[in-house]
C-alpha positions in Angstrom: -55.5 168.0 -100.7 -58.6 168.6 -98.6 -58.6 171.7 -96.4 -59.7 170.6 -92.9 -62.2 172.4 -90.8 -59.4 173.1 -88.4 -57.4 174.9 -91.2 -60.5 176.9 -92.1 -61.0 178.0 -88.5 -57.3 179.0 -88.4 -57.7 181.3 -91.4 -61.2 182.4 -90.5 -60.8 183.0 -86.8 -61.7 186.7 -87.1 -65.4 185.8 -87.4 -66.9 188.0 -90.1 -70.6 188.0 -91.0 -71.6 187.8 -94.7 -75.0 186.4 -95.5 -78.0 185.1 -93.7 -78.7 181.6 -92.6 -81.2 179.6 -94.5 -84.6 180.3 -93.1 -83.7 183.8 -91.9 -85.6 186.4 -93.8 -86.3 190.1 -93.4 -89.0 192.4 -94.8 -87.9 196.0 -94.9 -88.7 199.3 -96.6 -85.6 201.3 -97.4 -86.0 205.0 -98.1 -83.5 207.4 -99.6 -81.2 208.6 -96.8 -78.0 210.6 -96.3 -76.6 208.2 -93.8 -74.4 205.6 -95.5 -72.4 204.6 -92.4 -72.6 204.7 -88.7 -70.2 205.4 -85.8 -71.6 204.6 -82.3 -69.4 206.1 -79.5 -70.3 203.5 -76.8 -69.2 204.7 -73.4 -70.3 201.7 -71.2 -70.6 202.4 -67.5 -72.7 205.5 -67.3 -71.0 208.8 -68.2 -71.6 211.6 -65.7 -73.8 214.3 -67.2 -73.0 216.9 -64.5 -69.2 216.9 -65.3 -69.9 217.0 -69.1 -73.0 218.1 -71.0 -75.4 219.2 -68.2 -73.6 221.1 -65.4 -75.6 222.8 -62.7 -73.4 225.8 -61.7 -76.1 227.4 -59.5 -76.8 224.2 -57.5 -75.3 223.5 -54.0 -71.7 222.4 -53.9 -72.7 218.8 -53.1 -74.5 218.8 -56.5 -72.3 221.0 -58.7 -69.0 219.9 -57.4 -65.8 222.0 -57.7 -65.8 222.4 -61.5 -66.9 225.4 -63.4 -69.0 225.7 -66.5 -68.2 227.3 -69.9 -70.3 228.9 -72.7 -70.9 227.0 -75.9 -71.8 228.0 -79.4 -75.5 228.1 -78.4 -76.8 231.1 -76.5 -77.5 230.2 -72.9 -76.2 226.7 -73.2 -73.2 225.8 -71.0 -71.1 222.7 -70.7 -68.7 221.7 -67.9 -65.2 223.2 -68.1 -63.9 219.7 -69.1 -65.6 220.0 -72.5 -63.9 222.9 -74.4 -63.7 221.1 -77.7 -67.3 220.1 -78.0 -68.5 223.4 -76.6 -67.1 225.0 -79.8 -68.7 222.5 -82.1 -72.4 222.6 -80.9 -73.4 223.4 -84.5 -72.4 219.9 -85.5 -74.6 217.8 -83.1 -78.0 217.6 -81.4 -77.6 217.2 -77.7 -80.3 215.3 -75.8 -80.4 216.0 -72.1 -83.3 213.7 -71.2 -82.1 210.3 -72.2 -83.4 207.7 -69.8 -83.4 203.9 -69.9 -85.7 203.9 -66.8 -83.3 201.5 -64.9 -80.2 201.9 -62.7 -79.0 198.4 -63.7 -75.9 198.3 -65.9 -76.7 195.1 -67.7 -80.3 196.0 -68.4 -79.4 199.5 -69.5 -76.5 198.4 -71.7 -78.4 195.6 -73.4 -81.3 198.0 -74.0 -79.0 200.6 -75.4 -77.1 198.3 -77.7 -80.3 196.6 -79.0 -83.0 199.3 -78.7 -85.1 196.5 -77.2 -86.2 196.7 -73.6 -85.0 193.5 -71.9 -85.6 191.3 -68.9 -82.8 189.8 -66.9 -83.2 186.6 -69.0 -82.9 188.5 -72.3 -79.7 190.5 -71.6 -77.6 188.2 -73.9 -80.3 187.2 -76.4 -81.2 190.4 -78.2 -79.2 191.4 -81.3 -77.3 194.7 -81.2 -78.5 197.4 -83.5 -75.2 196.9 -85.4 -76.1 193.3 -85.9 -79.5 194.2 -87.3 -78.1 196.8 -89.6 -75.5 194.2 -90.7 -78.3 191.8 -91.4 -80.3 194.2 -93.5 -77.5 196.0 -95.3 -74.7 193.4 -95.4 -71.0 194.0 -95.7 -69.4 196.8 -97.6 -66.1 197.6 -99.4 -64.6 194.4 -98.1 -65.5 195.2 -94.4 -67.9 193.2 -92.2 -71.2 194.8 -91.6 -70.5 195.5 -88.0 -67.1 196.3 -86.3 -66.4 196.9 -82.6 -63.2 198.8 -81.6 -61.9 196.9 -79.7 -65.1 195.1 -78.5 -63.6 193.9 -75.2 -65.8 195.6 -72.7 -67.3 193.0 -70.4 -69.5 194.4 -67.6 -70.1 192.2 -64.6 -69.4 190.4 -62.4 -69.4 187.9 -63.9 -68.2 189.3 -67.2 -70.9 189.5 -69.8 -70.4 189.6 -73.6 -73.0 192.1 -74.7 -71.7 192.6 -78.3 -73.9 189.9 -79.9 -75.9 188.9 -82.9 -78.4 187.4 -80.4 -81.3 185.5 -82.0 -80.1 186.6 -85.4 -77.1 184.3 -85.1 -73.4 184.5 -84.2 -72.5 185.5 -87.8 -74.0 188.9 -87.1 -72.0 189.5 -83.9 -69.4 192.3 -84.5 -65.9 191.7 -85.7 -63.9 192.9 -82.6 -60.5 194.4 -83.3 -59.3 193.6 -79.8 -58.5 190.3 -78.2 -59.4 188.7 -74.9 -59.0 191.2 -72.0 -56.1 190.4 -69.7 -58.4 190.2 -66.7 -62.0 189.4 -67.4 -63.4 191.2 -64.4 -61.4 194.4 -65.1 -60.4 194.8 -61.5 -56.6 194.8 -62.0 -54.8 197.8 -63.3 -52.6 196.3 -66.0 -50.8 198.3 -68.7 -51.7 197.0 -72.1 -49.0 196.7 -74.8 -49.6 197.7 -78.4 -52.9 199.5 -77.7 -52.8 201.2 -81.0 -51.6 198.3 -83.1 -54.9 197.1 -84.4 -53.3 195.2 -87.3 -51.8 192.8 -84.8 -55.2 192.1 -83.1 -56.9 190.1 -85.8 -56.5 191.4 -89.3 -53.0 190.2 -90.2 -52.6 186.7 -91.7 -50.3 184.2 -89.9 -46.6 184.7 -90.7 -46.3 181.4 -92.6 -49.4 182.1 -94.7 -48.5 184.1 -97.8 -51.0 185.7 -100.1 -50.5 183.0 -102.7 -51.2 180.3 -100.2 -54.2 182.2 -98.9 -55.5 182.7 -102.4 -55.1 179.0 -103.0 -57.0 178.2 -99.8 -59.8 180.6 -100.8 -60.2 178.8 -104.2 -60.3 175.5 -102.5 -62.7 176.8 -100.0 -65.0 178.1 -102.8 -65.1 174.6 -104.3 -66.2 173.3 -100.9 -68.7 176.1 -100.4 -71.9 174.2 -101.1 -70.8 171.2 -99.1 -69.7 173.3 -96.2 -73.0 175.2 -96.1 -74.9 171.9 -96.0 -72.6 170.5 -93.3 -72.7 173.5 -91.1 -76.0 175.0 -90.2 -74.5 177.7 -87.9 -73.5 180.2 -90.5 -69.8 179.7 -89.9 -69.2 179.0 -93.6 -70.1 182.6 -94.4 -67.7 183.8 -91.8 -64.8 182.2 -93.7 -65.6 184.1 -96.9 -65.5 187.4 -95.0 -62.3 186.4 -93.3 -60.6 185.7 -96.6 -61.8 189.0 -98.1 -60.5 191.0 -95.2 -57.1 189.3 -95.2 -56.6 189.6 -98.9 -57.6 193.3 -99.2 -54.7 195.8 -98.9 -57.2 198.6 -98.6 -59.0 197.0 -95.7 -55.8 196.0 -93.9 -54.3 199.5 -94.3 -57.4 201.1 -92.7 -56.4 199.5 -89.4 -52.9 201.0 -89.5 -52.9 204.1 -87.3 -49.2 204.5 -88.0 -50.2 205.9 -91.4 -51.5 209.0 -89.7 -49.3 212.0 -89.0 -48.2 212.9 -85.5 -50.2 216.1 -85.8 -53.4 214.1 -86.4 -52.6 211.6 -83.6 -52.0 214.5 -81.2 -55.2 216.2 -82.2 -57.3 213.1 -81.2 -55.1 212.5 -78.2 -52.6 209.6 -77.9 -54.9 207.8 -75.5 -57.1 204.7 -75.9 -60.2 206.7 -76.6 -58.3 209.0 -79.0 -56.9 206.1 -80.9 -60.2 204.3 -81.1 -62.0 207.4 -82.4 -59.3 207.9 -85.0 -59.5 204.3 -86.1 -63.3 204.6 -86.5 -62.8 207.6 -88.8 -60.2 205.6 -90.9 -62.6 202.6 -91.1 -65.6 204.6 -92.2 -63.4 206.6 -94.7 -62.3 203.3 -96.2 -65.9 202.1 -96.5 -66.9 200.3 -93.3 -70.6 200.6 -92.8 -71.1 200.3 -89.0 -68.4 200.9 -86.4 -68.8 200.9 -82.6 -66.2 202.6 -80.5 -66.1 200.6 -77.2 -64.6 202.5 -74.2 -65.9 201.3 -70.9 -64.5 198.8 -68.4 -60.7 198.8 -68.9 -57.9 196.6 -67.6 -55.6 199.6 -67.0 -58.1 202.2 -65.6 -60.8 200.0 -64.2 -64.5 200.9 -64.5 -63.9 204.1 -66.4 -67.4 205.6 -66.1 -68.8 203.7 -63.2 -67.5 206.2 -60.7 -68.9 205.3 -57.3 -65.4 205.7 -55.9 -66.2 202.6 -53.9 -63.4 200.8 -52.1 -61.1 199.1 -54.6 -61.8 201.5 -57.5 -58.8 203.7 -56.7 -60.3 206.8 -58.3 -59.8 210.4 -57.3 -62.9 212.6 -56.6 -65.3 212.7 -59.5 -64.4 216.4 -60.2 -60.7 215.5 -60.4 -61.4 212.2 -62.3 -63.3 214.2 -65.0 -60.2 216.2 -65.8 -58.0 213.1 -66.6 -57.0 212.5 -70.2 -58.7 209.0 -70.0 -61.9 210.4 -68.7 -64.3 213.2 -69.7 -61.5 215.6 -70.8 -60.1 212.9 -73.0 -63.6 212.0 -74.3 -64.1 215.7 -75.2 -60.8 215.9 -77.1 -61.4 212.6 -79.0 -65.0 213.3 -79.9 -64.3 216.9 -80.8 -61.4 215.8 -83.1 -63.6 213.1 -84.7 -66.4 215.5 -85.5 -64.1 218.2 -86.8 -62.0 215.8 -88.8 -65.0 214.1 -90.4 -66.5 217.5 -91.2 -63.3 218.7 -92.8 -63.0 215.5 -94.9 -66.6 215.6 -96.1 -67.5 212.5 -94.2 -69.9 213.8 -91.6 -72.9 214.4 -93.9 -73.0 210.7 -94.8 -72.0 209.3 -91.4 -74.4 209.1 -88.5 -72.5 209.6 -85.3 -74.2 208.7 -82.0 -72.7 209.1 -78.5 -74.4 206.7 -76.2 -74.0 205.5 -72.6 -76.0 203.5 -70.0 -77.5 206.4 -68.0 -76.4 209.5 -66.1 -75.0 209.7 -62.6 -76.6 210.8 -59.3 -77.2 214.5 -58.7 -75.6 214.4 -55.3 -71.9 213.4 -55.0 -71.6 210.6 -52.5 -69.5 210.6 -49.3 -66.7 208.9 -51.1 -66.5 211.6 -53.8 -68.2 209.6 -56.6 -71.6 209.6 -58.3 -73.8 206.5 -58.4 -76.1 205.1 -61.1 -79.0 207.3 -62.2 -81.5 206.0 -64.7 -83.9 209.0 -64.8 -81.7 211.3 -66.8 -78.5 211.5 -68.8 -77.0 213.1 -71.9 -76.3 211.7 -75.4 -75.9 213.3 -78.8 -76.5 212.7 -82.5 -74.4 214.2 -85.3 -74.1 213.9 -89.1 -76.0 211.6 -91.4 -78.8 214.0 -92.0 -79.4 215.0 -88.4 -79.9 218.6 -87.4 -77.1 220.0 -85.3 -77.0 223.2 -83.2 -79.7 222.3 -80.8 -80.4 221.0 -77.3 -83.4 218.7 -76.9 -84.9 218.5 -73.4 -83.7 219.7 -70.1 -83.4 218.6 -66.5 -84.3 220.3 -63.2 -82.1 222.5 -61.1 -80.0 219.7 -59.8 -79.9 217.5 -62.9 -82.1 214.8 -61.4 -85.3 214.6 -63.5 -86.3 215.7 -66.9 -88.4 218.9 -67.2 -89.6 217.8 -70.6 -90.2 214.5 -72.5 -87.6 211.8 -71.8 -86.3 209.5 -74.6 -85.5 205.8 -74.2 -83.0 203.6 -76.0 -85.9 202.4 -78.1 -86.4 206.0 -79.3 -82.7 206.3 -80.0 -82.8 203.1 -82.1 -85.9 204.3 -84.0 -84.0 207.5 -84.8 -81.0 205.6 -86.0 -83.1 203.3 -88.2 -85.0 206.3 -89.7 -81.7 208.1 -90.4 -80.5 204.9 -92.3 -83.8 204.6 -94.2 -84.8 201.4 -92.5 -88.5 200.9 -91.7 -88.8 200.2 -87.9 -91.8 198.0 -88.7 -89.4 195.5 -90.3 -90.0 191.9 -89.4 -87.1 189.6 -88.8 -87.0 185.9 -88.4 -85.0 184.0 -85.8 -83.3 180.5 -86.1 -86.6 178.8 -85.4 -88.2 180.8 -88.3 -90.4 182.8 -85.9 -91.3 186.3 -86.9 -90.0 189.0 -84.5 -90.4 192.8 -84.6 -87.1 194.5 -85.3 -88.1 197.3 -82.9 -91.0 196.5 -80.6 -91.2 200.0 -79.1 -89.8 203.4 -79.8 -90.3 206.4 -82.0 -87.8 208.7 -83.8 -86.9 211.7 -81.6 -88.7 214.8 -82.9 -86.4 217.4 -84.4 -83.3 215.2 -84.8 -83.8 214.4 -88.5 
């Protein structure tokens, strides 16, 4: 019996990266480091900094809005009232209030943020994500692919753009996405999703008629065809099959995706919301050995453009100050992020896991006439935690209305450089694309002083 290419695709449809293509090489210096794994909390769309980490309680009402501010664990530092959980845990993270991609364009800012590489309009889909590069340099781990996106379905647009990519490194370094195809690609309809938490049914469970014995047999046959398959397929798909088999056959890997194994108390602590479930899954995956997990929470078929809160016609949002209190918005983000950091700290995972909260940019200082805030590239807030970073500090500040930095601003390139340094990866690393051309892993950027 010969296993056809179609059969292999059926088993290996989850697309997992394993090894490099012939001709792809990397030169890198790896130093000792605390960070063994990464969680990126990717909030695509531009999280408002005024209603979260950088309120301006003394500003005019059209700037500050109707929400109050609360004290944090750091003297003189206040968060918006929507952030009680993280306000109590400021010792666990370093907050950066002067993050700036220097653009108001979603696609440019998101591609820049995901890759650390400043892009033109023509490069939005060509540059590899940071997760893809880390996967390339560090490989898979504990049976998990080198880069996982939970659920990996955010598609900014219009038209919808798939920004979770291996770019010029190759499709085998794109993330394994736990979710499937969105019900509506442009995310304009408000459609309730079923089985939001059932990640095992979204790509890591074998077909019902494919037993472990049959799967093992197919793997053995596939191994015998390995050399021939590699020669016949220059796209790297052959290596994806191996990763697919490994994931499907590993009870430990498959069980990591089963949120039903968590107690109701833990589920409630994170919040029984999409963002809560995704953060909890990220903790489970890292705890089981996954090396790089991206929590994707942005454009949503049920709630629309979660963070892109212009309140334009058709968005169906309440006023930004009311929106921020919703369990699927800033308040839910605070609950989920606070639970994640606290849970990981209690389990002894935070010291060895680099956690980064990242978004496109901030929102306009002035609330617009529709009750929303628009794109604002000059300033926004992000944070680093764990993995050898120094918590309990605020880096940078903005003016009295949260418009412009009053100190040095930091770009996505600087954020990427900080991540690579935390992982012990030399940012001077040279990578090679499919045409065997040398390319700088990070053309511009420096580690943010004081983070590590």
